[in-house]
C-alpha positions in Angstrom: 0.0 0.0 0.0 1.4 3.4 -1.0 2.2 5.8 2.0 -0.3 8.5 0.7 -3.1 5.9 0.4 -2.3 4.6 3.9 -2.3 8.1 5.4 -5.6 8.9 3.8 -7.3 5.8 5.1 -5.9 6.4 8.6 -7.2 10.0 8.6 -10.7 8.7 7.4 -10.7 6.2 10.2 -9.8 8.6 13.0 -12.5 11.0 11.7 -15.4 8.4 12.2 -17.9 9.8 14.6 -17.5 8.4 18.2 -20.6 6.9 20.0 -22.1 9.2 22.7 -24.8 8.9 25.2 -27.2 10.0 22.6 -26.7 6.5 21.0 -28.1 5.1 24.2 -31.1 7.3 24.2 -29.7 10.0 26.4 -30.6 8.7 29.8 -30.7 11.1 32.7 -30.0 8.3 35.3 -28.7 4.9 35.8 -29.8 2.4 38.4 -29.6 -1.4 39.0 -32.6 -3.4 40.0 -34.0 -6.9 40.4 -36.8 -7.6 38.1 -40.1 -9.3 39.2 -38.8 -12.7 37.8 -35.7 -12.6 39.8 -33.4 -11.4 37.1 -31.0 -8.5 37.6 -30.5 -5.5 35.2 -29.0 -2.1 34.8 -31.6 0.5 33.6 -31.2 3.8 32.0 -34.0 6.2 33.1 -35.3 9.5 31.8 -35.6 12.6 34.1 -39.2 11.5 34.6 -38.3 7.9 35.8 -39.3 6.2 32.5 -37.2 3.4 31.1 -34.8 4.3 28.4 -32.9 1.0 28.2 -32.5 -2.4 30.1 -29.3 -4.4 30.0 -29.2 -7.8 31.8 -26.7 -8.3 34.6 -25.5 -11.8 35.7 -25.9 -10.9 39.5 -27.0 -8.2 41.8 -25.6 -4.8 40.9 -24.8 -2.0 43.3 -23.5 1.2 41.7 -22.1 2.1 38.3 -19.1 4.3 37.2 -20.3 6.2 34.2 -18.0 7.3 31.3 -18.3 11.1 30.8 -18.7 11.0 27.0 -18.9 7.4 25.7 -22.1 5.4 26.4 -20.3 3.0 28.7 -21.0 2.1 32.3 -18.9 -0.1 34.7 -21.3 -2.0 36.7 -19.9 -3.4 40.0 -21.2 -6.5 41.8 -22.3 -5.9 45.4 -19.3 -6.1 47.8 -17.2 -8.1 48.3 -17.3 -8.7 44.6 -14.3 -9.5 42.5 -15.5 -8.5 39.1 -17.0 -5.6 37.3 -18.5 -5.3 33.8 -17.9 -2.8 31.2 -21.2 -2.3 29.5 -21.9 -0.6 26.1 -25.2 1.0 26.9 -25.9 1.6 23.2 -25.6 -2.0 22.1 -26.3 -3.8 25.4 -23.1 -5.8 25.1 -20.5 -6.5 27.7 -17.4 -4.8 26.3 -15.0 -6.1 29.0 -14.9 -7.8 32.3 -12.6 -6.5 35.0 -11.3 -9.0 37.5 -9.8 -7.7 40.8 -6.2 -8.8 41.2 -5.5 -11.7 43.5 -5.7 -10.4 47.1 -8.1 -7.6 46.2 -11.9 -7.2 46.1 -14.1 -4.3 44.8 -16.4 -2.3 47.1 -19.0 -1.5 44.5 -18.1 2.0 43.4 -15.7 3.7 40.9 -15.1 6.9 39.1 -13.4 8.1 36.0 -10.5 10.7 35.7 -8.4 12.0 32.8 -11.4 12.7 30.8 -12.6 9.2 31.1 -9.3 7.5 30.2 -8.6 6.0 33.6 -11.1 4.2 35.8 -10.6 4.4 39.6 -12.1 1.6 41.7 -12.4 1.3 45.5 -10.7 -1.9 46.7 -9.8 -3.9 49.7 -6.3 -5.2 50.2 -7.4 -8.4 51.8 -4.4 -9.5 53.8 -3.6 -6.1 55.4 -7.1 -4.7 55.4 -5.8 -1.5 53.8 -7.8 0.5 51.2 -6.7 0.9 47.7 -7.7 2.7 44.5 -7.2 0.5 41.6 -6.3 2.2 38.3 -7.5 0.8 34.8 -6.6 2.2 31.5 -9.6 2.2 29.2 -7.6 2.9 26.0 -5.4 -0.2 26.7 -8.0 -2.7 26.7 -9.0 -2.0 30.4 -5.5 -3.1 31.6 -4.8 -2.5 35.3 -1.9 0.0 35.5 -1.4 0.4 39.2 -3.0 1.4 42.4 -2.7 3.9 45.3 -3.5 3.8 49.0 -6.7 5.4 50.4 -4.9 6.0 53.8 -7.7 4.1 55.6 -9.6 0.9 55.8 -12.8 0.0 53.9 -13.0 2.6 51.2 -16.5 2.5 49.7 -17.4 5.3 47.4 -15.1 7.5 45.4 -16.1 10.6 43.5 -14.2 12.7 41.1 -13.9 16.6 42.0 -12.7 19.3 39.6 -9.1 19.0 38.8 -9.2 15.3 38.9 -9.1 15.2 42.7 -10.6 12.1 44.3 -12.8 12.2 47.4 -12.8 8.8 49.0 -15.1 7.6 51.8 -13.0 5.3 54.1 -15.7 3.4 56.0 -13.1 2.2 58.6 -14.6 -1.3 58.7 -12.4 -4.3 57.9 -13.9 -7.2 56.2 -12.5 -10.5 54.6 -14.2 -12.6 51.9 -13.7 -15.6 54.1 -16.1 -14.1 56.5 -18.6 -12.5 54.1 -19.8 -9.2 55.1 -18.8 -9.7 58.8 -17.4 -6.6 60.4 -14.0 -7.6 61.9 -12.6 -4.5 63.7 -15.4 -2.6 65.3 -13.3 -2.0 68.4 -10.7 -0.2 66.5 -12.5 1.2 63.5 -11.4 4.7 62.2 -13.4 6.2 59.4 -12.2 9.1 57.4 -12.9 11.3 54.4 -9.7 11.8 52.2 -8.8 13.8 49.2 -6.3 12.4 46.8 -4.4 13.7 43.8 -4.5 11.8 40.5 -0.9 10.8 41.3 -1.9 9.4 44.7 -0.8 12.2 46.9 -2.7 12.6 50.1 -4.1 16.2 50.0 -6.2 16.2 53.0 -7.7 13.8 55.6 -10.8 14.5 57.7 -11.4 12.4 60.8 -14.4 12.3 63.0 -14.5 13.0 66.8 -13.5 10.0 69.0 -17.2 9.6 70.2 -18.3 9.1 66.5 -15.6 6.7 65.3 -18.4 4.1 65.0 -20.0 6.2 62.2 -18.8 4.6 59.1 -18.4 7.1 56.2 -19.8 5.4 53.2 -21.4 7.6 50.5 -20.5 10.9 48.9 -21.9 13.6 46.7 -20.4 17.0 45.8 -21.7 20.4 44.6 -20.2 23.9 44.6 -17.0 22.9 46.5 -18.9 21.1 49.2 -18.6 17.2 49.8 -21.5 15.6 51.6 -20.8 12.3 53.3 -23.4 9.9 54.5 -22.7 7.6 57.3 -23.9 4.3 59.0 -23.7 4.0 62.8 -22.2 0.7 64.1 -23.3 1.3 67.7 -26.8 1.2 69.5 -29.4 2.5 67.1 -31.3 3.8 70.2 -28.5 6.4 70.4 -29.0 9.4 68.3 -26.0 10.4 66.1 -25.5 12.5 63.0 -25.6 10.6 59.7 -24.7 13.4 57.4 -21.6 15.6 57.3 -20.6 18.4 55.0 -17.0 19.4 54.3 -15.2 22.1 52.4 -11.4 21.7 51.7 -9.3 23.3 54.4 -12.2 23.6 56.9 -13.6 21.6 59.7 -16.5 19.2 58.9 -20.0 20.2 59.7 -22.1 17.5 61.3 -25.8 17.7 60.5 -28.1 16.9 63.4 -31.9 16.6 63.0 -34.3 16.7 65.8 -34.2 13.8 68.2 -37.2 12.0 66.9 -36.1 12.3 63.3 -32.6 11.1 64.2 -34.0 8.0 65.9 -36.3 7.3 62.9 -33.3 6.9 60.6 -32.2 3.7 62.7 -28.5 4.6 62.3 -28.4 4.1 58.6 -28.0 6.4 55.6 -28.0 4.6 52.4 -27.4 7.3 49.8 -26.7 11.1 49.6 -27.3 13.7 47.0 -27.6 17.5 46.5 -30.7 18.8 44.8 -30.5 20.2 41.3 -29.7 23.7 42.4 -27.0 22.6 44.9 -28.8 24.4 47.6 -30.0 21.4 49.6 -28.7 18.0 50.5 -30.5 14.8 51.5 -29.8 11.3 53.0 -32.0 8.3 52.6 -32.8 5.5 55.0 -34.3 2.3 53.6 -34.5 0.9 57.2 -36.2 3.9 58.6 -38.4 4.4 55.5 -37.7 8.1 55.1 -35.2 10.6 53.8 -34.1 13.8 55.4 -33.3 17.1 53.7 -30.9 19.8 55.1 -29.6 23.1 53.8 -25.9 23.5 52.9 -25.2 25.0 56.2 -26.2 21.8 57.9 -29.7 23.0 59.2 -32.5 20.4 59.2 -35.4 21.3 56.9 -37.7 18.2 56.8 -38.2 14.5 56.5 -40.2 12.8 53.9 -41.6 9.2 54.4 -41.5 6.4 51.9 -40.9 2.7 52.8 -37.6 1.2 51.6 -36.5 4.3 50.0 -32.7 4.5 49.2 -31.7 5.7 45.7 -31.5 9.5 45.4 -30.2 12.0 42.8 -30.5 15.6 41.9 -33.5 16.7 39.7 -34.3 20.0 38.0 -36.6 20.8 40.9 -35.4 19.0 44.2 -34.6 15.4 44.1 -35.5 12.1 42.3 -35.8 9.0 44.6 -36.3 5.4 44.2 -37.4 2.5 46.4 -37.3 -1.2 46.7 -40.9 -1.5 45.7 -40.3 -0.1 42.2 -41.4 3.4 42.8 -39.8 6.5 41.3 -40.6 9.8 42.9 -40.0 13.4 42.5 -39.3 15.2 45.9 -39.3 18.8 46.6 -41.4 19.8 49.6 -43.5 16.8 49.2 -43.3 13.6 47.2 -45.0 13.0 43.9 -45.1 9.7 42.0 -43.5 9.5 38.6 -43.5 5.7 38.0 -44.3 2.5 39.6 -42.4 -0.3 38.0 -42.3 -4.2 38.4 -38.8 -4.3 40.0 -36.9 -3.7 43.2 -34.5 -0.8 42.8 -31.1 -1.3 44.4 -29.4 1.3 46.6 -28.2 4.0 44.2 -29.2 6.4 41.4 -26.4 7.7 39.2 -27.2 11.1 37.7 -25.7 11.7 34.3 -25.7 15.5 35.0 -22.9 14.9 37.6 -20.5 13.9 34.8 -20.3 17.5 33.4 
């Protein structure tokens, strides 16, 4: 082949349009669910909670890391899973299967950096119990290219902040696959919120007061320079403790305390967290308590809304969008209004595509 012909063909190939989320129907949200027949699937949803696509999963899903431009989602098995599936949401095909290295398992969450070139996964170094962020190169066949410490135990959720800074929720709880989901270190647990550079540098570490060290930091949301962290109390659920914290880099965390009755109603468990669409309010859900609570960004309690088995929550144009284990999809502002009732049980999390911008 002549050099000129080869270069012409190469230029034509690189000019081919790349698939985008429009090719997958432009979903506003992603969520895993168990269908009525017991099968598991990943769903794309519209901003009104209607189905955009359904892609079968081999086992129960938890959360998904969503590529910022290509219609790809990395679906994680529920912890302590050792695999994750890269799903082409336009075709419905499994594009790749990621296997945790020997001695590691996933915690069910991940995030993209470097414009979507690198996937970051929260992991457990099983022998030591130390947290790790695994690094995977999308452009190199999803090859694992390294890892970095999270400076804590039990990292659960990781979110990308502007400048490719990673916020990591170190839950503080050590587990081991030989013991399933048993908590092995409650006497010594030490949760933390950490900020890492893309090169692994520890930029900041936020610790809780000693009397709250049994508040496991699990889930994160970010808006306008504030990170919200949702917690799960490992002590007596009859003891009221804050389950939501707010943090801005370089400042002390703000712990959000609702009235006593509302605190006890949460039963020590916050399952998900999200800011509203304007970034002016933040909410945490409790499937155990059957309610979610809304605060302003100074940490003041505003209200609780009741819904059985509510857990998934995401920002909406007006307030929040929430899902429950009964198939319900609701809009929530000062009250709940039903958007859809579907024959499935939604899992814990809603991933909002708007968060990727």
